[in-house]
A tleap script that builds the chain and sets N, CA, C and O, in Angstrom:
source leaprc.protein.ff14SB
mol = sequence {
  NMET SER THR PRO THR THR LEU GLN GLY LYS
  LEU VAL PRO LEU ALA ILE SER THR ASP ASP
  ILE THR TYR ARG ASN VAL VAL CYS LYS LYS
  VAL ALA ASN LEU ASN LEU ASP SER ALA VAL
  ASN LYS GLU ASP THR ASP CYS GLY SER PHE
  ALA GLY LEU GLY ALA VAL ASN TRP THR VAL
  ASP ILE GLU GLY LEU LEU ASN LEU THR PRO
  GLU GLY ALA THR GLU VAL SER GLY GLY GLU
  MET LEU GLY TYR ALA ASN ASN GLN THR LEU
  VAL TYR ILE LYS PHE LEU TYR GLY THR ASP
  ILE TYR ARG GLN GLY ALA GLY TYR LEU SER
  ASN TYR THR GLU THR PHE GLU THR ASN SER
  LEU VAL SER PHE THR CYS THR PHE THR ASN
  ASN GLY ALA LEU ASP ILE THR CLEU
}
set mol.1.N position { 47.709 113.687 92.147 }
set mol.1.CA position { 49.100 114.056 92.242 }
set mol.1.C position { 49.830 112.977 93.042 }
set mol.1.O position { 49.349 112.525 94.080 }
set mol.2.N position { 50.981 112.580 92.548 }
set mol.2.CA position { 51.756 111.547 93.242 }
set mol.2.C position { 52.474 112.137 94.449 }
set mol.2.O position { 52.723 113.341 94.521 }
set mol.3.N position { 52.793 111.278 95.374 }
set mol.3.CA position { 53.559 111.684 96.545 }
set mol.3.C position { 55.040 111.690 96.172 }
set mol.3.O position { 55.559 110.667 95.725 }
set mol.4.N position { 55.729 112.812 96.344 }
set mol.4.CA position { 57.135 112.871 95.944 }
set mol.4.C position { 58.010 112.012 96.858 }
set mol.4.O position { 57.746 111.874 98.052 }
set mol.5.N position { 59.041 111.451 96.270 }
set mol.5.CA position { 60.044 110.719 97.030 }
set mol.5.C position { 61.245 111.626 97.185 }
set mol.5.O position { 61.885 111.997 96.201 }
set mol.6.N position { 61.550 111.979 98.416 }
set mol.6.CA position { 62.672 112.873 98.672 }
set mol.6.C position { 63.848 112.074 99.211 }
set mol.6.O position { 63.701 110.908 99.577 }
set mol.7.N position { 65.004 112.700 99.257 }
set mol.7.CA position { 66.226 112.036 99.678 }
set mol.7.C position { 67.075 113.008 100.479 }
set mol.7.O position { 67.302 114.137 100.045 }
set mol.8.N position { 67.542 112.585 101.630 }
set mol.8.CA position { 68.431 113.394 102.447 }
set mol.8.C position { 69.810 113.454 101.803 }
set mol.8.O position { 70.352 112.424 101.403 }
set mol.9.N position { 70.376 114.641 101.700 }
set mol.9.CA position { 71.686 114.820 101.080 }
set mol.9.C position { 72.787 114.028 101.758 }
set mol.9.O position { 73.733 113.599 101.097 }
set mol.10.N position { 72.682 113.824 103.071 }
set mol.10.CA position { 73.739 113.104 103.787 }
set mol.10.C position { 73.808 111.626 103.386 }
set mol.10.O position { 74.791 110.947 103.685 }
set mol.11.N position { 72.770 111.132 102.713 }
set mol.11.CA position { 72.768 109.738 102.277 }
set mol.11.C position { 73.492 109.534 100.950 }
set mol.11.O position { 73.690 108.398 100.519 }
set mol.12.N position { 73.890 110.634 100.298 }
set mol.12.CA position { 74.575 110.551 99.012 }
set mol.12.C position { 76.017 111.030 99.220 }
set mol.12.O position { 76.278 112.233 99.194 }
set mol.13.N position { 76.943 110.104 99.423 }
set mol.13.CA position { 78.325 110.524 99.665 }
set mol.13.C position { 78.999 111.036 98.404 }
set mol.13.O position { 78.631 110.666 97.289 }
set mol.14.N position { 79.989 111.891 98.600 }
set mol.14.CA position { 80.869 112.318 97.527 }
set mol.14.C position { 82.163 111.545 97.704 }
set mol.14.O position { 82.823 111.670 98.736 }
set mol.15.N position { 82.533 110.751 96.718 }
set mol.15.CA position { 83.743 109.939 96.796 }
set mol.15.C position { 84.765 110.439 95.785 }
set mol.15.O position { 84.413 110.903 94.700 }
set mol.16.N position { 86.047 110.335 96.161 }
set mol.16.CA position { 87.150 110.802 95.313 }
set mol.16.C position { 88.157 109.671 95.141 }
set mol.16.O position { 88.391 108.876 96.052 }
set mol.17.N position { 88.747 109.620 93.950 }
set mol.17.CA position { 89.759 108.617 93.627 }
set mol.17.C position { 90.859 109.264 92.805 }
set mol.17.O position { 90.623 110.250 92.107 }
set mol.18.N position { 92.056 108.713 92.887 }
set mol.18.CA position { 93.137 109.164 92.008 }
set mol.18.C position { 93.410 108.152 90.904 }
set mol.18.O position { 94.207 108.419 90.005 }
set mol.19.N position { 92.754 106.987 90.962 }
set mol.19.CA position { 92.993 105.955 89.951 }
set mol.19.C position { 91.717 105.439 89.282 }
set mol.19.O position { 91.789 104.543 88.441 }
set mol.20.N position { 90.567 105.979 89.633 }
set mol.20.CA position { 89.262 105.569 89.109 }
set mol.20.C position { 88.918 104.123 89.458 }
set mol.20.O position { 88.077 103.500 88.811 }
set mol.21.N position { 89.579 103.600 90.488 }
set mol.21.CA position { 89.292 102.243 90.965 }
set mol.21.C position { 88.898 102.272 92.433 }
set mol.21.O position { 87.824 101.804 92.811 }
set mol.22.N position { 89.778 102.827 93.252 }
set mol.22.CA position { 89.546 102.897 94.697 }
set mol.22.C position { 89.024 104.282 95.051 }
set mol.22.O position { 89.745 105.275 94.948 }
set mol.23.N position { 87.770 104.338 95.468 }
set mol.23.CA position { 87.135 105.600 95.857 }
set mol.23.C position { 87.030 105.682 97.373 }
set mol.23.O position { 86.764 104.688 98.048 }
set mol.24.N position { 87.244 106.899 97.901 }
set mol.24.CA position { 87.082 107.159 99.332 }
set mol.24.C position { 86.151 108.346 99.513 }
set mol.24.O position { 86.203 109.308 98.746 }
set mol.25.N position { 85.308 108.279 100.520 }
set mol.25.CA position { 84.329 109.341 100.772 }
set mol.25.C position { 84.995 110.559 101.397 }
set mol.25.O position { 85.889 110.432 102.234 }
set mol.26.N position { 84.549 111.743 100.979 }
set mol.26.CA position { 85.001 112.986 101.597 }
set mol.26.C position { 84.430 113.003 103.014 }
set mol.26.O position { 83.214 112.960 103.200 }
set mol.27.N position { 85.314 113.065 104.007 }
set mol.27.CA position { 84.897 112.999 105.399 }
set mol.27.C position { 84.494 114.400 105.883 }
set mol.27.O position { 85.123 115.395 105.524 }
set mol.28.N position { 83.458 114.459 106.684 }
set mol.28.CA position { 82.936 115.711 107.259 }
set mol.28.C position { 82.473 116.696 106.188 }
set mol.28.O position { 82.613 117.910 106.340 }
set mol.29.N position { 81.921 116.156 105.104 }
set mol.29.CA position { 81.360 116.998 104.036 }
set mol.29.C position { 80.116 117.697 104.569 }
set mol.29.O position { 79.261 117.076 105.200 }
set mol.30.N position { 80.030 118.985 104.310 }
set mol.30.CA position { 78.825 119.739 104.649 }
set mol.30.C position { 77.946 119.918 103.418 }
set mol.30.O position { 76.730 119.734 103.471 }
set mol.31.N position { 78.584 120.282 102.310 }
set mol.31.CA position { 77.848 120.577 101.084 }
set mol.31.C position { 78.670 120.114 99.885 }
set mol.31.O position { 79.892 120.260 99.866 }
set mol.32.N position { 77.998 119.562 98.900 }
set mol.32.CA position { 78.610 119.295 97.596 }
set mol.32.C position { 77.565 119.670 96.546 }
set mol.32.O position { 76.553 118.985 96.397 }
set mol.33.N position { 77.814 120.751 95.828 }
set mol.33.CA position { 76.880 121.244 94.815 }
set mol.33.C position { 77.386 120.883 93.428 }
set mol.33.O position { 78.470 121.306 93.026 }
set mol.34.N position { 76.606 120.109 92.703 }
set mol.34.CA position { 76.918 119.794 91.307 }
set mol.34.C position { 76.298 120.877 90.434 }
set mol.34.O position { 75.096 121.132 90.508 }
set mol.35.N position { 77.132 121.515 89.602 }
set mol.35.CA position { 76.695 122.590 88.715 }
set mol.35.C position { 77.008 122.186 87.280 }
set mol.35.O position { 78.150 121.846 86.973 }
set mol.36.N position { 76.021 122.218 86.403 }
set mol.36.CA position { 76.221 121.842 85.007 }
set mol.36.C position { 75.702 122.952 84.116 }
set mol.36.O position { 74.611 123.481 84.327 }
set mol.37.N position { 76.502 123.298 83.114 }
set mol.37.CA position { 76.119 124.345 82.182 }
set mol.37.C position { 76.328 123.846 80.762 }
set mol.37.O position { 77.438 123.471 80.384 }
set mol.38.N position { 75.277 123.844 79.994 }
set mol.38.CA position { 75.344 123.487 78.581 }
set mol.38.C position { 75.241 124.780 77.787 }
set mol.38.O position { 74.185 125.410 77.734 }
set mol.39.N position { 76.342 125.164 77.177 }
set mol.39.CA position { 76.381 126.433 76.456 }
set mol.39.C position { 75.452 126.400 75.240 }
set mol.39.O position { 75.492 125.476 74.428 }
set mol.40.N position { 74.623 127.427 75.142 }
set mol.40.CA position { 73.731 127.574 73.995 }
set mol.40.C position { 74.024 128.945 73.381 }
set mol.40.O position { 73.899 129.979 74.037 }
set mol.41.N position { 74.411 128.923 72.121 }
set mol.41.CA position { 74.711 130.158 71.406 }
set mol.41.C position { 73.546 130.478 70.477 }
set mol.41.O position { 73.261 129.730 69.542 }
set mol.42.N position { 72.889 131.573 70.738 }
set mol.42.CA position { 71.700 131.959 69.977 }
set mol.42.C position { 72.099 132.954 68.897 }
set mol.42.O position { 72.807 133.928 69.156 }
set mol.43.N position { 71.630 132.689 67.680 }
set mol.43.CA position { 71.899 133.573 66.538 }
set mol.43.C position { 70.575 133.985 65.911 }
set mol.43.O position { 69.769 133.134 65.533 }
set mol.44.N position { 70.355 135.275 65.801 }
set mol.44.CA position { 69.167 135.805 65.133 }
set mol.44.C position { 69.577 136.317 63.760 }
set mol.44.O position { 70.505 137.115 63.632 }
set mol.45.N position { 68.876 135.848 62.740 }
set mol.45.CA position { 69.164 136.275 61.369 }
set mol.45.C position { 67.854 136.641 60.682 }
set mol.45.O position { 66.776 136.476 61.253 }
set mol.46.N position { 67.955 137.140 59.450 }
set mol.46.CA position { 66.733 137.421 58.709 }
set mol.46.C position { 66.075 136.134 58.212 }
set mol.46.O position { 64.966 136.171 57.679 }
set mol.47.N position { 66.758 134.988 58.385 }
set mol.47.CA position { 66.180 133.672 58.057 }
set mol.47.C position { 65.485 133.051 59.265 }
set mol.47.O position { 64.822 132.021 59.143 }
set mol.48.N position { 65.634 133.666 60.406 }
set mol.48.CA position { 65.042 133.115 61.616 }
set mol.48.C position { 66.054 133.070 62.762 }
set mol.48.O position { 67.177 133.561 62.650 }
set mol.49.N position { 65.629 132.481 63.835 }
set mol.49.CA position { 66.457 132.373 65.030 }
set mol.49.C position { 66.990 130.940 65.132 }
set mol.49.O position { 66.242 129.978 64.958 }
set mol.50.N position { 68.276 130.811 65.414 }
set mol.50.CA position { 68.910 129.496 65.482 }
set mol.50.C position { 69.726 129.376 66.760 }
set mol.50.O position { 70.226 130.364 67.297 }
set mol.51.N position { 69.846 128.157 67.226 }
set mol.51.CA position { 70.633 127.891 68.432 }
set mol.51.C position { 71.723 126.883 68.099 }
set mol.51.O position { 71.470 125.859 67.464 }
set mol.52.N position { 72.914 127.185 68.529 }
set mol.52.CA position { 74.044 126.265 68.395 }
set mol.52.C position { 74.468 125.824 69.777 }
set mol.52.O position { 74.526 126.631 70.705 }
set mol.53.N position { 74.762 124.553 69.915 }
set mol.53.CA position { 75.144 124.015 71.216 }
set mol.53.C position { 76.655 123.964 71.350 }
set mol.53.O position { 77.363 123.498 70.457 }
set mol.54.N position { 77.129 124.452 72.478 }
set mol.54.CA position { 78.553 124.409 72.792 }
set mol.54.C position { 78.849 123.260 73.742 }
set mol.54.O position { 78.054 122.330 73.884 }
set mol.55.N position { 79.976 123.337 74.372 }
set mol.55.CA position { 80.416 122.288 75.281 }
set mol.55.C position { 79.591 122.281 76.565 }
set mol.55.O position { 79.073 123.310 76.998 }
set mol.56.N position { 79.484 121.099 77.159 }
set mol.56.CA position { 78.877 120.952 78.482 }
set mol.56.C position { 80.011 121.013 79.503 }
set mol.56.O position { 80.939 120.206 79.461 }
set mol.57.N position { 79.926 121.961 80.403 }
set mol.57.CA position { 80.918 122.093 81.471 }
set mol.57.C position { 80.231 121.878 82.799 }
set mol.57.O position { 79.069 122.239 82.981 }
set mol.58.N position { 80.969 121.279 83.736 }
set mol.58.CA position { 80.383 121.038 85.041 }
set mol.58.C position { 81.441 121.157 86.125 }
set mol.58.O position { 82.629 120.926 85.900 }
set mol.59.N position { 80.971 121.523 87.296 }
set mol.59.CA position { 81.835 121.674 88.460 }
set mol.59.C position { 81.107 121.105 89.678 }
set mol.59.O position { 79.898 120.877 89.653 }
set mol.60.N position { 81.871 120.885 90.731 }
set mol.60.CA position { 81.298 120.533 92.022 }
set mol.60.C position { 81.945 121.435 93.061 }
set mol.60.O position { 83.165 121.428 93.220 }
set mol.61.N position { 81.135 122.209 93.766 }
set mol.61.CA position { 81.602 123.032 94.881 }
set mol.61.C position { 81.499 122.188 96.147 }
set mol.61.O position { 80.439 121.643 96.454 }
set mol.62.N position { 82.600 122.084 96.874 }
set mol.62.CA position { 82.679 121.207 98.046 }
set mol.62.C position { 82.991 122.051 99.275 }
set mol.62.O position { 83.848 122.934 99.238 }
set mol.63.N position { 82.287 121.767 100.355 }
set mol.63.CA position { 82.525 122.442 101.632 }
set mol.63.C position { 82.490 121.404 102.738 }
set mol.63.O position { 81.640 120.514 102.737 }
set mol.64.N position { 83.418 121.520 103.686 }
set mol.64.CA position { 83.430 120.576 104.793 }
set mol.64.C position { 84.258 121.079 105.955 }
set mol.64.O position { 84.821 122.173 105.919 }
set mol.65.N position { 84.319 120.253 106.987 }
set mol.65.CA position { 85.156 120.539 108.141 }
set mol.65.C position { 86.445 119.744 108.029 }
set mol.65.O position { 86.439 118.601 107.570 }
set mol.66.N position { 87.542 120.344 108.444 }
set mol.66.CA position { 88.834 119.691 108.371 }
set mol.66.C position { 88.920 118.617 109.449 }
set mol.66.O position { 88.875 118.924 110.640 }
set mol.67.N position { 89.044 117.371 109.035 }
set mol.67.CA position { 89.165 116.234 109.952 }
set mol.67.C position { 90.608 115.783 109.924 }
set mol.67.O position { 91.128 115.417 108.870 }
set mol.68.N position { 91.267 115.806 111.088 }
set mol.68.CA position { 92.687 115.473 111.158 }
set mol.68.C position { 92.944 113.976 111.245 }
set mol.68.O position { 94.088 113.540 111.122 }
set mol.69.N position { 91.888 113.172 111.457 }
set mol.69.CA position { 92.072 111.730 111.615 }
set mol.69.C position { 91.078 110.945 110.766 }
set mol.69.O position { 90.272 110.188 111.306 }
set mol.70.N position { 91.123 111.116 109.441 }
set mol.70.CA position { 90.210 110.339 108.606 }
set mol.70.C position { 90.595 108.866 108.611 }
set mol.70.O position { 91.752 108.521 108.850 }
set mol.71.N position { 89.635 108.011 108.350 }
set mol.71.CA position { 89.893 106.583 108.182 }
set mol.71.C position { 90.530 106.435 106.805 }
set mol.71.O position { 89.850 106.545 105.785 }
set mol.72.N position { 91.829 106.187 106.778 }
set mol.72.CA position { 92.604 106.224 105.543 }
set mol.72.C position { 92.104 105.349 104.417 }
set mol.72.O position { 92.221 105.724 103.251 }
set mol.73.N position { 91.545 104.183 104.738 }
set mol.73.CA position { 91.116 103.255 103.693 }
set mol.73.C position { 89.786 103.653 103.065 }
set mol.73.O position { 89.501 103.274 101.929 }
set mol.74.N position { 88.968 104.417 103.794 }
set mol.74.CA position { 87.613 104.709 103.306 }
set mol.74.C position { 87.285 106.191 103.224 }
set mol.74.O position { 86.255 106.555 102.656 }
set mol.75.N position { 88.132 107.056 103.774 }
set mol.75.CA position { 87.821 108.484 103.825 }
set mol.75.C position { 88.985 109.326 103.321 }
set mol.75.O position { 90.149 108.973 103.509 }
set mol.76.N position { 88.662 110.428 102.687 }
set mol.76.CA position { 89.651 111.412 102.261 }
set mol.76.C position { 89.320 112.731 102.952 }
set mol.76.O position { 88.161 113.144 102.991 }
set mol.77.N position { 90.332 113.383 103.492 }
set mol.77.CA position { 90.118 114.613 104.254 }
set mol.77.C position { 90.347 115.841 103.384 }
set mol.77.O position { 90.881 115.758 102.278 }
set mol.78.N position { 89.927 116.980 103.917 }
set mol.78.CA position { 90.188 118.238 103.234 }
set mol.78.C position { 91.674 118.473 103.040 }
set mol.78.O position { 92.094 119.008 102.014 }
set mol.79.N position { 92.476 118.072 104.026 }
set mol.79.CA position { 93.924 118.235 103.911 }
set mol.79.C position { 94.509 117.469 102.740 }
set mol.79.O position { 95.392 117.972 102.046 }
set mol.80.N position { 94.026 116.262 102.516 }
set mol.80.CA position { 94.496 115.479 101.370 }
set mol.80.C position { 94.021 116.108 100.062 }
set mol.80.O position { 94.737 116.092 99.061 }
set mol.81.N position { 92.816 116.659 100.080 }
set mol.81.CA position { 92.303 117.333 98.892 }
set mol.81.C position { 93.132 118.585 98.579 }
set mol.81.O position { 93.305 118.936 97.412 }
set mol.82.N position { 93.644 119.256 99.614 }
set mol.82.CA position { 94.561 120.377 99.416 }
set mol.82.C position { 95.783 119.902 98.628 }
set mol.82.O position { 96.243 120.591 97.718 }
set mol.83.N position { 96.301 118.735 98.976 }
set mol.83.CA position { 97.433 118.182 98.247 }
set mol.83.C position { 97.109 117.914 96.792 }
set mol.83.O position { 97.934 118.181 95.918 }
set mol.84.N position { 95.915 117.387 96.511 }
set mol.84.CA position { 95.509 117.153 95.119 }
set mol.84.C position { 95.463 118.466 94.340 }
set mol.84.O position { 95.903 118.530 93.192 }
set mol.85.N position { 94.926 119.512 94.974 }
set mol.85.CA position { 94.843 120.820 94.311 }
set mol.85.C position { 96.243 121.400 94.105 }
set mol.85.O position { 96.560 121.900 93.026 }
set mol.86.N position { 97.069 121.332 95.136 }
set mol.86.CA position { 98.411 121.904 95.074 }
set mol.86.C position { 99.285 121.207 94.034 }
set mol.86.O position { 100.079 121.853 93.350 }
set mol.87.N position { 99.136 119.899 93.921 }
set mol.87.CA position { 99.944 119.116 92.976 }
set mol.87.C position { 99.291 118.963 91.605 }
set mol.87.O position { 99.837 118.293 90.728 }
set mol.88.N position { 98.140 119.574 91.420 }
set mol.88.CA position { 97.380 119.498 90.164 }
set mol.88.C position { 97.161 118.048 89.741 }
set mol.88.O position { 97.388 117.679 88.588 }
set mol.89.N position { 96.718 117.239 90.692 }
set mol.89.CA position { 96.477 115.813 90.476 }
set mol.89.C position { 95.120 115.605 89.820 }
set mol.89.O position { 94.116 116.148 90.281 }
set mol.90.N position { 95.086 114.828 88.754 }
set mol.90.CA position { 93.820 114.449 88.140 }
set mol.90.C position { 93.090 113.525 89.108 }
set mol.90.O position { 93.632 112.502 89.525 }
set mol.91.N position { 91.862 113.888 89.465 }
set mol.91.CA position { 91.071 113.062 90.376 }
set mol.91.C position { 89.744 112.709 89.710 }
set mol.91.O position { 89.313 113.352 88.753 }
set mol.92.N position { 89.124 111.686 90.240 }
set mol.92.CA position { 87.818 111.225 89.780 }
set mol.92.C position { 86.855 111.388 90.936 }
set mol.92.O position { 87.201 111.088 92.078 }
set mol.93.N position { 85.655 111.857 90.658 }
set mol.93.CA position { 84.653 111.982 91.703 }
set mol.93.C position { 83.429 111.170 91.331 }
set mol.93.O position { 83.168 110.878 90.164 }
set mol.94.N position { 82.685 110.815 92.378 }
set mol.94.CA position { 81.492 110.002 92.145 }
set mol.94.C position { 80.465 110.282 93.235 }
set mol.94.O position { 80.780 110.278 94.425 }
set mol.95.N position { 79.233 110.523 92.804 }
set mol.95.CA position { 78.067 110.509 93.684 }
set mol.95.C position { 77.325 109.225 93.342 }
set mol.95.O position { 77.048 108.966 92.170 }
set mol.96.N position { 76.999 108.420 94.346 }
set mol.96.CA position { 76.303 107.161 94.077 }
set mol.96.C position { 75.317 106.891 95.203 }
set mol.96.O position { 75.672 106.903 96.381 }
set mol.97.N position { 74.066 106.646 94.812 }
set mol.97.CA position { 73.029 106.259 95.766 }
set mol.97.C position { 72.174 105.189 95.101 }
set mol.97.O position { 71.307 105.493 94.281 }
set mol.98.N position { 72.425 103.943 95.461 }
set mol.98.CA position { 71.647 102.827 94.926 }
set mol.98.C position { 71.577 102.858 93.412 }
set mol.98.O position { 72.592 103.014 92.734 }
set mol.99.N position { 70.379 102.707 92.893 }
set mol.99.CA position { 70.166 102.762 91.442 }
set mol.99.C position { 69.510 104.076 91.031 }
set mol.99.O position { 69.075 104.223 89.888 }
set mol.100.N position { 69.436 105.033 91.958 }
set mol.100.CA position { 68.752 106.291 91.689 }
set mol.100.C position { 69.677 107.426 91.274 }
set mol.100.O position { 69.311 108.243 90.429 }
set mol.101.N position { 70.873 107.486 91.859 }
set mol.101.CA position { 71.779 108.599 91.582 }
set mol.101.C position { 73.157 108.052 91.238 }
set mol.101.O position { 73.748 107.289 92.003 }
set mol.102.N position { 73.654 108.451 90.087 }
set mol.102.CA position { 75.021 108.127 89.665 }
set mol.102.C position { 75.559 109.308 88.874 }
set mol.102.O position { 75.033 109.648 87.814 }
set mol.103.N position { 76.607 109.932 89.393 }
set mol.103.CA position { 77.273 111.045 88.727 }
set mol.103.C position { 78.767 110.792 88.881 }
set mol.103.O position { 79.251 110.674 90.006 }
set mol.104.N position { 79.514 110.705 87.776 }
set mol.104.CA position { 80.930 110.371 87.872 }
set mol.104.C position { 81.707 111.061 86.768 }
set mol.104.O position { 81.210 111.208 85.652 }
set mol.105.N position { 82.937 111.491 87.077 }
set mol.105.CA position { 83.782 112.099 86.067 }
set mol.105.C position { 85.146 112.455 86.608 }
set mol.105.O position { 85.417 112.320 87.801 }
set mol.106.N position { 86.003 112.913 85.710 }
set mol.106.CA position { 87.379 113.257 86.045 }
set mol.106.C position { 87.579 114.761 85.963 }
set mol.106.O position { 86.866 115.461 85.244 }
set mol.107.N position { 88.566 115.247 86.717 }
set mol.107.CA position { 88.879 116.663 86.674 }
set mol.107.C position { 89.908 117.040 87.710 }
set mol.107.O position { 90.679 116.205 88.183 }
set mol.108.N position { 89.909 118.307 88.053 }
set mol.108.CA position { 90.918 118.846 88.959 }
set mol.108.C position { 90.264 119.650 90.077 }
set mol.108.O position { 89.220 120.274 89.889 }
set mol.109.N position { 90.902 119.620 91.244 }
set mol.109.CA position { 90.470 120.442 92.375 }
set mol.109.C position { 91.222 121.766 92.328 }
set mol.109.O position { 92.423 121.803 92.064 }
set mol.110.N position { 90.507 122.839 92.584 }
set mol.110.CA position { 91.125 124.167 92.591 }
set mol.110.C position { 90.372 125.053 93.572 }
set mol.110.O position { 89.434 124.610 94.235 }
set mol.111.N position { 90.789 126.295 93.655 }
set mol.111.CA position { 90.143 127.278 94.539 }
set mol.111.C position { 89.990 126.748 95.951 }
set mol.111.O position { 88.946 126.940 96.575 }
set mol.112.N position { 91.025 126.077 96.468 }
set mol.112.CA position { 90.978 125.508 97.815 }
set mol.112.C position { 91.162 126.625 98.837 }
set mol.112.O position { 92.082 127.435 98.722 }
set mol.113.N position { 90.285 126.664 99.835 }
set mol.113.CA position { 90.358 127.657 100.904 }
set mol.113.C position { 90.155 126.969 102.243 }
set mol.113.O position { 89.242 126.158 102.399 }
set mol.114.N position { 91.005 127.293 103.210 }
set mol.114.CA position { 90.789 126.856 104.594 }
set mol.114.C position { 90.456 128.079 105.422 }
set mol.114.O position { 91.071 129.133 105.260 }
set mol.115.N position { 89.487 127.939 106.305 }
set mol.115.CA position { 89.040 129.054 107.134 }
set mol.115.C position { 89.327 128.743 108.596 }
set mol.115.O position { 88.862 127.736 109.132 }
set mol.116.N position { 90.097 129.616 109.235 }
set mol.116.CA position { 90.468 129.477 110.641 }
set mol.116.C position { 89.771 130.595 111.418 }
set mol.116.O position { 90.384 131.613 111.739 }
set mol.117.N position { 88.506 130.398 111.711 }
set mol.117.CA position { 87.691 131.424 112.355 }
set mol.117.C position { 87.683 131.216 113.865 }
set mol.117.O position { 87.540 130.092 114.344 }
set mol.118.N position { 87.837 132.306 114.608 }
set mol.118.CA position { 87.783 132.249 116.059 }
set mol.118.C position { 86.438 131.695 116.510 }
set mol.118.O position { 85.398 132.068 115.966 }
set mol.119.N position { 86.452 130.813 117.494 }
set mol.119.CA position { 85.255 130.195 118.063 }
set mol.119.C position { 84.501 129.332 117.059 }
set mol.119.O position { 83.287 129.166 117.167 }
set mol.120.N position { 85.214 128.786 116.088 }
set mol.120.CA position { 84.588 127.928 115.112 }
set mol.120.C position { 85.553 126.816 114.726 }
set mol.120.O position { 86.745 126.893 115.024 }
set mol.121.N position { 85.053 125.809 114.082 }
set mol.121.CA position { 85.887 124.710 113.617 }
set mol.121.C position { 86.565 125.086 112.303 }
set mol.121.O position { 86.029 125.872 111.522 }
set mol.122.N position { 87.740 124.524 112.066 }
set mol.122.CA position { 88.448 124.784 110.813 }
set mol.122.C position { 87.660 124.136 109.679 }
set mol.122.O position { 87.314 122.956 109.740 }
set mol.123.N position { 87.387 124.917 108.658 }
set mol.123.CA position { 86.608 124.411 107.526 }
set mol.123.C position { 87.393 124.614 106.237 }
set mol.123.O position { 88.391 125.333 106.202 }
set mol.124.N position { 86.916 123.961 105.175 }
set mol.124.CA position { 87.550 124.106 103.874 }
set mol.124.C position { 86.482 124.164 102.786 }
set mol.124.O position { 85.371 123.659 102.950 }
set mol.125.N position { 86.845 124.784 101.687 }
set mol.125.CA position { 86.033 124.764 100.476 }
set mol.125.C position { 86.977 124.549 99.299 }
set mol.125.O position { 88.146 124.928 99.357 }
set mol.126.N position { 86.475 123.951 98.251 }
set mol.126.CA position { 87.236 123.831 97.014 }
set mol.126.C position { 86.270 123.562 95.880 }
set mol.126.O position { 85.094 123.270 96.098 }
set mol.127.N position { 86.785 123.667 94.670 }
set mol.127.CA position { 85.980 123.448 93.480 }
set mol.127.C position { 86.609 122.356 92.639 }
set mol.127.O position { 87.812 122.372 92.379 }
set mol.128.N position { 85.788 121.411 92.218 }
set mol.128.CA position { 86.186 120.390 91.260 }
set mol.128.C position { 85.714 120.861 89.893 }
set mol.128.O position { 84.543 121.197 89.722 }
set mol.129.N position { 86.628 120.889 88.911 }
set mol.129.CA position { 86.278 121.294 87.556 }
set mol.129.C position { 86.514 120.129 86.604 }
set mol.129.O position { 87.569 119.496 86.627 }
set mol.130.N position { 85.531 119.859 85.779 }
set mol.130.CA position { 85.589 118.691 84.905 }
set mol.130.C position { 86.733 118.729 83.904 }
set mol.130.O position { 87.192 119.789 83.480 }
set mol.131.N position { 87.174 117.529 83.544 }
set mol.131.CA position { 88.106 117.319 82.441 }
set mol.131.C position { 87.516 116.190 81.605 }
set mol.131.O position { 88.089 115.104 81.508 }
set mol.132.N position { 86.363 116.464 81.005 }
set mol.132.CA position { 85.647 115.450 80.247 }
set mol.132.C position { 84.172 115.455 80.615 }
set mol.132.O position { 83.697 116.306 81.367 }
set mol.133.N position { 83.475 114.493 80.070 }
set mol.133.CA position { 82.018 114.426 80.225 }
set mol.133.C position { 81.619 113.942 81.610 }
set mol.133.O position { 82.378 113.246 82.284 }
set mol.134.N position { 80.417 114.323 82.021 }
set mol.134.CA position { 79.791 113.802 83.234 }
set mol.134.C position { 79.040 112.526 82.864 }
set mol.134.O position { 78.153 112.541 82.011 }
set mol.135.N position { 79.405 111.429 83.511 }
set mol.135.CA position { 78.740 110.153 83.265 }
set mol.135.C position { 77.562 110.039 84.234 }
set mol.135.O position { 77.752 110.078 85.449 }
set mol.136.N position { 76.351 109.897 83.701 }
set mol.136.CA position { 75.168 109.766 84.544 }
set mol.136.C position { 74.450 108.441 84.299 }
set mol.136.O position { 73.322 108.242 84.751 }
set mol.137.N position { 75.120 107.534 83.575 }
set mol.137.CA position { 74.520 106.255 83.228 }
set mol.137.C position { 74.916 105.192 84.231 }
set mol.137.O position { 76.102 104.934 84.438 }
set mol.138.N position { 73.921 104.575 84.856 }
set mol.138.CA position { 74.203 103.491 85.804 }
set mol.138.C position { 74.666 102.259 85.083 }
set mol.138.O position { 74.950 101.242 85.718 }
savepdb mol mol.pdb
quit
């Protein structure tokens, strides 16, 4: 049995762009979950069982802490992401780690929530929903 090669999640940044050229990392990201669903429609007939493939849909669930002083040239904050969601701005996201991980695509941010909990830091969550295919080719 081979020894598995693992990777720490903090080494794979989530970057966002509004022009698909200049990407900035989400600052104070806690979690970014990539979810992909390939619809399969199953039909049973007297001729046999058949499967039809539907669209591939994908989302990214993002959670982080609200940083009031991001480095503007290299970081995007939850507050700025709130603006993208509020203005329905088409954004591009990218996960990139060397030559091992590449996930990129366009879509919209929605379901933005900020949490102001007593004795805790202000946090945010939002969902990125695709507007097109997920590119996984380096």
